[in-house]
C-alpha positions in Angstrom: 79.7 60.8 115.5 82.2 58.1 114.7 85.8 58.4 115.6 86.8 58.5 111.9 84.2 61.3 111.2 85.5 63.3 114.1 89.1 62.9 113.0 88.2 64.0 109.5 86.3 67.0 110.9 89.2 67.9 113.1 91.6 67.7 110.1 89.3 70.0 108.0 88.9 72.5 110.8 92.7 72.4 111.4 93.3 73.1 107.7 90.9 76.0 107.7 92.4 77.5 110.8 95.9 77.1 109.3 94.7 78.8 106.1 93.2 81.7 108.0 96.3 82.2 110.2 98.5 82.2 107.1 96.3 84.8 105.5 96.4 87.0 108.6 100.1 86.7 109.1 100.9 87.4 105.4 99.0 90.7 105.7 96.8 89.8 102.7 93.7 91.4 104.2 92.2 93.5 101.4 91.9 97.3 101.8 89.0 99.3 100.6 88.7 102.8 99.1 85.3 104.5 99.4 84.2 107.7 97.7 87.7 108.3 96.2 87.8 111.2 93.7 90.0 110.1 90.8 92.6 112.8 89.7 91.9 114.3 86.3 95.1 114.5 84.3 93.9 117.7 82.6 92.0 116.4 79.6 88.8 115.1 81.2 89.5 111.7 79.6 92.4 110.3 81.7 92.3 109.9 85.4 94.3 108.2 88.1 93.4 106.4 91.4 95.6 106.4 94.5 95.9 102.6 94.3 95.4 99.9 91.7 92.1 98.1 92.2 92.7 94.4 93.0 90.9 92.7 91.5 90.3 95.2 88.7 86.6 94.1 88.6 86.1 95.4 92.2 86.2 99.0 90.8 82.8 100.7 90.9 83.1 104.1 89.2 80.2 106.6 89.0 80.0 109.7 86.8 77.5 112.2 88.0 75.8 109.4 90.0 75.6 106.9 87.1 77.6 103.7 87.3 80.0 103.4 84.4 80.9 100.1 82.6 84.5 99.0 82.5 86.1 97.3 79.4 86.8 97.8 75.7 83.8 99.2 73.9 82.2 100.4 77.2 82.6 103.7 79.1 86.2 103.3 80.2 89.2 101.0 80.5 91.4 100.4 83.5 95.1 99.7 83.5 96.7 99.6 86.9 95.5 102.8 88.6 94.9 104.6 85.3 91.3 105.2 84.0 90.8 106.1 80.4 87.3 107.1 79.2 86.2 106.4 75.6 85.8 110.1 75.0 86.5 113.3 77.0 83.9 114.0 79.7 81.9 117.2 79.7 81.4 119.5 82.7 80.1 119.0 85.3 82.3 116.0 86.2 81.6 114.3 89.5 83.6 111.1 89.4 83.7 108.8 92.4 85.3 105.4 92.9 85.0 102.5 95.3 87.3 99.5 95.1 89.5 96.9 96.9 93.3 96.9 96.6 
């Protein structure tokens, strides 16, 4: 390896190490929720999570074992930690959520 190539590699490794150290020191390590049961607000249509998924696309939501689709025109929408289904759910409702925050 030439001296210039080694210097360039050392600079890249140093930059990567600095980035990883800054991420660790800024406490930006994502947290995960597994098998969380969203709270029903009483109408079987609106539910809340303990935390807001970040990114919102990290939310995997199952209803009676079936993965639900997020977004307008799909099964539900997400705003912060609030889940709103297109229409009220019928019993039995077994709702589980997995997400990063």
